[in-house]
Every structure is written in C-alpha cells, then in structure tokens.
Biotite code that builds the C-alpha atoms (Angstrom):
import biotite.structure as struc

atoms = struc.array([
    struc.Atom([-8.151, 5.367, 16.023], chain_id="A", res_id=1, res_name="UNK", atom_name="CA", element="C"),
    struc.Atom([-8.158, 7.856, 13.367], chain_id="A", res_id=2, res_name="UNK", atom_name="CA", element="C"),
    struc.Atom([-5.420, 10.379, 13.691], chain_id="A", res_id=3, res_name="UNK", atom_name="CA", element="C"),
    struc.Atom([-4.216, 13.807, 12.064], chain_id="A", res_id=4, res_name="UNK", atom_name="CA", element="C"),
    struc.Atom([-1.250, 13.752, 11.677], chain_id="A", res_id=5, res_name="UNK", atom_name="CA", element="C"),
    struc.Atom([-0.961, 16.518, 9.329], chain_id="A", res_id=6, res_name="UNK", atom_name="CA", element="C"),
    struc.Atom([-0.028, 19.790, 11.827], chain_id="A", res_id=7, res_name="UNK", atom_name="CA", element="C"),
    struc.Atom([2.876, 17.405, 12.648], chain_id="A", res_id=8, res_name="UNK", atom_name="CA", element="C"),
    struc.Atom([4.171, 17.080, 9.365], chain_id="A", res_id=9, res_name="UNK", atom_name="CA", element="C"),
    struc.Atom([3.622, 20.765, 8.531], chain_id="A", res_id=10, res_name="UNK", atom_name="CA", element="C"),
    struc.Atom([5.516, 22.045, 11.956], chain_id="A", res_id=11, res_name="UNK", atom_name="CA", element="C"),
    struc.Atom([2.120, 24.016, 13.140], chain_id="A", res_id=12, res_name="UNK", atom_name="CA", element="C"),
    struc.Atom([1.064, 21.973, 15.882], chain_id="A", res_id=13, res_name="UNK", atom_name="CA", element="C"),
    struc.Atom([0.204, 18.613, 17.418], chain_id="A", res_id=14, res_name="UNK", atom_name="CA", element="C"),
    struc.Atom([-1.783, 15.546, 15.703], chain_id="A", res_id=15, res_name="UNK", atom_name="CA", element="C"),
    struc.Atom([-5.039, 15.315, 16.337], chain_id="A", res_id=16, res_name="UNK", atom_name="CA", element="C"),
    struc.Atom([-7.856, 12.759, 16.883], chain_id="A", res_id=17, res_name="UNK", atom_name="CA", element="C"),
    struc.Atom([-10.514, 12.328, 14.031], chain_id="A", res_id=18, res_name="UNK", atom_name="CA", element="C"),
    struc.Atom([-12.335, 9.757, 15.745], chain_id="A", res_id=19, res_name="UNK", atom_name="CA", element="C"),
    struc.Atom([-12.225, 6.862, 17.751], chain_id="A", res_id=20, res_name="UNK", atom_name="CA", element="C"),
    struc.Atom([-13.712, 3.660, 15.724], chain_id="A", res_id=21, res_name="UNK", atom_name="CA", element="C"),
    struc.Atom([-14.390, 0.196, 17.257], chain_id="A", res_id=22, res_name="UNK", atom_name="CA", element="C"),
    struc.Atom([-13.685, -2.577, 15.727], chain_id="A", res_id=23, res_name="UNK", atom_name="CA", element="C"),
    struc.Atom([-10.197, -3.650, 13.200], chain_id="A", res_id=24, res_name="UNK", atom_name="CA", element="C"),
    struc.Atom([-10.895, -4.959, 9.932], chain_id="A", res_id=25, res_name="UNK", atom_name="CA", element="C"),
    struc.Atom([-11.776, -3.436, 6.207], chain_id="A", res_id=26, res_name="UNK", atom_name="CA", element="C"),
    struc.Atom([-15.078, -3.159, 6.781], chain_id="A", res_id=27, res_name="UNK", atom_name="CA", element="C"),
    struc.Atom([-14.802, -1.313, 9.992], chain_id="A", res_id=28, res_name="UNK", atom_name="CA", element="C"),
    struc.Atom([-12.131, 1.389, 8.199], chain_id="A", res_id=29, res_name="UNK", atom_name="CA", element="C"),
    struc.Atom([-14.267, 1.600, 5.026], chain_id="A", res_id=30, res_name="UNK", atom_name="CA", element="C"),
    struc.Atom([-17.431, 2.530, 6.761], chain_id="A", res_id=31, res_name="UNK", atom_name="CA", element="C"),
    struc.Atom([-15.755, 5.272, 8.405], chain_id="A", res_id=32, res_name="UNK", atom_name="CA", element="C"),
    struc.Atom([-14.381, 6.275, 5.372], chain_id="A", res_id=33, res_name="UNK", atom_name="CA", element="C"),
    struc.Atom([-16.946, 6.656, 3.440], chain_id="A", res_id=34, res_name="UNK", atom_name="CA", element="C"),
    struc.Atom([-18.989, 8.440, 5.679], chain_id="A", res_id=35, res_name="UNK", atom_name="CA", element="C"),
    struc.Atom([-16.580, 11.356, 5.972], chain_id="A", res_id=36, res_name="UNK", atom_name="CA", element="C"),
    struc.Atom([-17.330, 14.222, 2.596], chain_id="A", res_id=37, res_name="UNK", atom_name="CA", element="C"),
    struc.Atom([-15.880, 13.285, -0.733], chain_id="A", res_id=38, res_name="UNK", atom_name="CA", element="C"),
    struc.Atom([-14.001, 16.726, 0.053], chain_id="A", res_id=39, res_name="UNK", atom_name="CA", element="C"),
    struc.Atom([-12.594, 15.519, 2.616], chain_id="A", res_id=40, res_name="UNK", atom_name="CA", element="C"),
    struc.Atom([-11.269, 12.039, 0.895], chain_id="A", res_id=41, res_name="UNK", atom_name="CA", element="C"),
    struc.Atom([-9.695, 14.076, -2.035], chain_id="A", res_id=42, res_name="UNK", atom_name="CA", element="C"),
    struc.Atom([-7.869, 16.199, 0.919], chain_id="A", res_id=43, res_name="UNK", atom_name="CA", element="C"),
    struc.Atom([-5.760, 13.200, 1.936], chain_id="A", res_id=44, res_name="UNK", atom_name="CA", element="C"),
    struc.Atom([-2.385, 12.942, 0.469], chain_id="A", res_id=45, res_name="UNK", atom_name="CA", element="C"),
    struc.Atom([-0.711, 10.099, 3.265], chain_id="A", res_id=46, res_name="UNK", atom_name="CA", element="C"),
    struc.Atom([-2.781, 7.433, 4.838], chain_id="A", res_id=47, res_name="UNK", atom_name="CA", element="C"),
    struc.Atom([0.023, 6.553, 8.217], chain_id="A", res_id=48, res_name="UNK", atom_name="CA", element="C"),
    struc.Atom([-0.721, 2.673, 9.324], chain_id="A", res_id=49, res_name="UNK", atom_name="CA", element="C"),
    struc.Atom([0.065, -0.288, 10.962], chain_id="A", res_id=50, res_name="UNK", atom_name="CA", element="C"),
    struc.Atom([0.931, -3.166, 8.798], chain_id="A", res_id=51, res_name="UNK", atom_name="CA", element="C"),
    struc.Atom([-2.651, -4.729, 8.896], chain_id="A", res_id=52, res_name="UNK", atom_name="CA", element="C"),
    struc.Atom([-3.165, -5.219, 5.416], chain_id="A", res_id=53, res_name="UNK", atom_name="CA", element="C"),
    struc.Atom([-7.042, -4.709, 5.903], chain_id="A", res_id=54, res_name="UNK", atom_name="CA", element="C"),
    struc.Atom([-6.621, -0.693, 6.389], chain_id="A", res_id=55, res_name="UNK", atom_name="CA", element="C"),
    struc.Atom([-4.433, -0.550, 3.275], chain_id="A", res_id=56, res_name="UNK", atom_name="CA", element="C"),
    struc.Atom([-6.791, -2.107, 0.986], chain_id="A", res_id=57, res_name="UNK", atom_name="CA", element="C"),
    struc.Atom([-9.820, -0.282, 1.822], chain_id="A", res_id=58, res_name="UNK", atom_name="CA", element="C"),
    struc.Atom([-7.374, 3.288, 2.020], chain_id="A", res_id=59, res_name="UNK", atom_name="CA", element="C"),
    struc.Atom([-6.046, 1.974, -1.567], chain_id="A", res_id=60, res_name="UNK", atom_name="CA", element="C"),
    struc.Atom([-9.934, 1.475, -2.481], chain_id="A", res_id=61, res_name="UNK", atom_name="CA", element="C"),
    struc.Atom([-11.876, 4.828, -0.656], chain_id="A", res_id=62, res_name="UNK", atom_name="CA", element="C"),
    struc.Atom([-8.859, 6.768, -1.368], chain_id="A", res_id=63, res_name="UNK", atom_name="CA", element="C"),
    struc.Atom([-6.986, 6.303, -4.638], chain_id="A", res_id=64, res_name="UNK", atom_name="CA", element="C"),
    struc.Atom([-4.111, 9.362, -5.213], chain_id="A", res_id=65, res_name="UNK", atom_name="CA", element="C"),
    struc.Atom([-3.507, 9.476, -1.150], chain_id="A", res_id=66, res_name="UNK", atom_name="CA", element="C"),
    struc.Atom([0.096, 7.388, -0.712], chain_id="A", res_id=67, res_name="UNK", atom_name="CA", element="C"),
    struc.Atom([-0.171, 4.697, 1.783], chain_id="A", res_id=68, res_name="UNK", atom_name="CA", element="C"),
    struc.Atom([2.630, 4.040, 4.642], chain_id="A", res_id=69, res_name="UNK", atom_name="CA", element="C"),
    struc.Atom([3.473, 2.552, 7.813], chain_id="A", res_id=70, res_name="UNK", atom_name="CA", element="C"),
    struc.Atom([2.895, 4.699, 10.999], chain_id="A", res_id=71, res_name="UNK", atom_name="CA", element="C"),
    struc.Atom([6.547, 6.208, 12.636], chain_id="A", res_id=72, res_name="UNK", atom_name="CA", element="C"),
    struc.Atom([5.433, 4.214, 15.252], chain_id="A", res_id=73, res_name="UNK", atom_name="CA", element="C"),
    struc.Atom([4.897, 0.658, 13.577], chain_id="A", res_id=74, res_name="UNK", atom_name="CA", element="C"),
    struc.Atom([7.826, 0.647, 12.328], chain_id="A", res_id=75, res_name="UNK", atom_name="CA", element="C"),
    struc.Atom([10.165, 1.857, 15.013], chain_id="A", res_id=76, res_name="UNK", atom_name="CA", element="C"),
    struc.Atom([8.217, -1.091, 16.540], chain_id="A", res_id=77, res_name="UNK", atom_name="CA", element="C"),
    struc.Atom([9.059, -3.263, 13.493], chain_id="A", res_id=78, res_name="UNK", atom_name="CA", element="C"),
    struc.Atom([12.525, -2.398, 13.611], chain_id="A", res_id=79, res_name="UNK", atom_name="CA", element="C"),
    struc.Atom([13.414, -2.973, 17.139], chain_id="A", res_id=80, res_name="UNK", atom_name="CA", element="C"),
    struc.Atom([11.844, -6.548, 16.854], chain_id="A", res_id=81, res_name="UNK", atom_name="CA", element="C"),
    struc.Atom([14.131, -7.531, 14.291], chain_id="A", res_id=82, res_name="UNK", atom_name="CA", element="C"),
    struc.Atom([17.384, -6.405, 15.819], chain_id="A", res_id=83, res_name="UNK", atom_name="CA", element="C"),
    struc.Atom([17.989, -2.948, 14.603], chain_id="A", res_id=84, res_name="UNK", atom_name="CA", element="C"),
    struc.Atom([20.917, -1.820, 16.243], chain_id="A", res_id=85, res_name="UNK", atom_name="CA", element="C"),
    struc.Atom([20.888, 0.403, 19.428], chain_id="A", res_id=86, res_name="UNK", atom_name="CA", element="C"),
    struc.Atom([20.864, 4.022, 18.223], chain_id="A", res_id=87, res_name="UNK", atom_name="CA", element="C"),
    struc.Atom([19.860, 3.839, 15.054], chain_id="A", res_id=88, res_name="UNK", atom_name="CA", element="C"),
    struc.Atom([17.815, 6.652, 15.218], chain_id="A", res_id=89, res_name="UNK", atom_name="CA", element="C"),
    struc.Atom([20.402, 8.960, 15.656], chain_id="A", res_id=90, res_name="UNK", atom_name="CA", element="C"),
    struc.Atom([21.521, 8.284, 11.916], chain_id="A", res_id=91, res_name="UNK", atom_name="CA", element="C"),
    struc.Atom([18.457, 8.759, 10.224], chain_id="A", res_id=92, res_name="UNK", atom_name="CA", element="C"),
    struc.Atom([17.502, 11.790, 8.265], chain_id="A", res_id=93, res_name="UNK", atom_name="CA", element="C"),
    struc.Atom([13.560, 11.738, 7.232], chain_id="A", res_id=94, res_name="UNK", atom_name="CA", element="C"),
    struc.Atom([12.824, 12.619, 3.451], chain_id="A", res_id=95, res_name="UNK", atom_name="CA", element="C"),
])
C-alpha cells in the first residue's frame, strides 16, 4: 500500500491512496518507484515506511534526496512492544 501523507502533514485533508502493490520486497518497491515520473520522484521529500530494510534501500537508491522515516503507526507499535509507559503520547510534541 503506497499512501501520500502530504495532505495530513499540510493540514489540508486526509491521506490519499496512491497504489496497492502486490509483494513485499526491495524489488517491488524499486519497480514501483521507477514506474513513476521523474517529476514525481523529484517531488518526494520524505518516505515514511515500516522498518523493512528493503524499502529503505529502494528509497535511498531511487529517491536520494528524500529523508526516510518510520511511519507513525509503526513507531507507535514499536514503542508499545518495548514497554513504553501508558500515556506517553500525551507528552509528545511533534516538531
């Protein structure tokens, strides 16, 4: 699932689904990125993803100027699995 979070970041609307891609590999994500226009790829500033290294490698190769970050759901899931104290998000201030 490839989603554009730009409207959420900008406060202009909900996230929008860009594509549903079958498979979970570096090759699948690389193929999808290469199928996009050069203008699309140049416009990508941040890539939010789960912790799979294949996605990070594909993004780094196809979008060298973009910053890779862990997506909010995966970050929350990761913190909760590692025993983050209840209510930790009430004290979090996004930058």
